[in-house]
N, C-alpha and C positions, 0 to 999 in steps of 0.2 A: 335718610337712607340707612344710617347706622342703627337707628331704633328699629327699622323694619327688619334688618338682618338679625338683630338680637331676638326679635319676636319669632322670626323664622326658626332660629336655632332652639329657642325655648320650647316652641311648639313641637319641633322634631324630637327633642330630648324627652318631652312628656309622652309623645306617641310611642317611644321606645321604653317607657317605664323608668327613665332616668330622672332622678331628682335634680333640681337646680343646685349648683354649688358655686360658692364664691370663687374658687380656683378657676373653674371653667369660664366664669364671667370675666375674670381678670385676663385670662389667656385670649378670650374673644376680643376684648377691648384692645389689647396690644396687637393682635393679628389685624384687626380692622384699621388700626392706625398705620400699618405698614403700607408701602406703595411699591415694594419690589417683590420679586419671586424669592421666597424665603424658605430656608431649610428648617428642619426641626431644631437642629443645633443653634442656628441663628435666632430663631424665635425663643428658644429656651434661654439663651444668654440675655435677651431683652427682658424676658419675664423675671429671670433670676436677679437682675440688677435692682429691681424695685420690690420683688417678692421672693426672697431667698428660700422660703419654705415650700415653694412649688417645685417638684422634681421633674427631671427629664422625661420619665415615663408618663407622667401626667400630661405634659405638653404633647408628647407623641400621640397618646391615645386621643387627646382632645382634638388635635389637628385631623386625625382620621375621622372623628365624628363630624367635624366641619365639612369635610369632603363628602361624607355620607349624606349630610343634610343639604348639600348643594351650595354651600357657601364658599367652598374652596375647591380648587382643581389641582390634582397632583400632576407634576411634570417630572418624569424620570429622565435624568440626564445620562449621557453616554458613560459617565464615570460611576454610575450607580447611585448618585446623589439625587434624592427626591426633593423637589422644591414645591412650594404651594403658592398659588396666586388666588386673588379674589375672583369670584364668579359674579358677573353683573348681568342680570337678565337682559336679553335682547342685544347683548354685545358679543361680538365674536372677533377674535384675532388669532393669528398664527405666530410662530416663533422662529427666529434665527438663533441658533445656539452655537456659541463659540466653543470649539473643542480644546482651545488653548487656555482661556481664562474663565470659561463657564459663564460668561456674560450672556444675557438673553435679551434680544431685541424683538419687541412686538411689532407686527405689521398687519395691515389689512389690505386686501386687493380684490376688488370686485370682479376682475377678469378671472382670477383663480376660483372664486366662489361660483361664478356662473359656469365655468368649465366643469367643476365637480358636479353640479346639478345636471348639466347636460349628459355627462358620462353616466351618472346614476340612472337617468331617464332612459337612455339607450339600452340599458341592461335591465330595465323594469325594477330598479332598486329604489326603495324609499329611504332617504337619509334621515336618521334620528339625530345624529350628532357626528362630529368629526374633529380631528385635530391634525395640524400639520406642524412638524418640527423639521427644520432644515439645519443640518450640521455642517460646520466648516470653521473657518478662521475669520475673526473680526478684523477690521482695518488695523487696530493697534497690534494684534498678534502677528499680522502679516509683515509688519515693518521689521 
């Protein structure tokens, strides 16, 4: 799967006339090794720990390219912090976002998905994509 994502990105970069760079390859490897919703700053700190020559702006621009290539999805939180998550073909989930600690809980619910499709059909609307983010307090922050 990782090799497929690397090929997807390299094909995307080539289609945009961007040459392959070692820095982008390093950032992609580190991004693909993460399993959380990660901010630019968090990814930069991971990159910097093993590759101090890669700057914050490079990480930022590269994450934007990952999103444009369809490898990452941006999640803009209520506090203005953008986080990125991996995009997996054929997989869909929604988010519960804690406004206290900014934790993100992923969930899937077939009833919600079915209801969205029914509502769209009633209005003659064709859904291309959607995202649901529900904001509130997680169990830890409610204590």
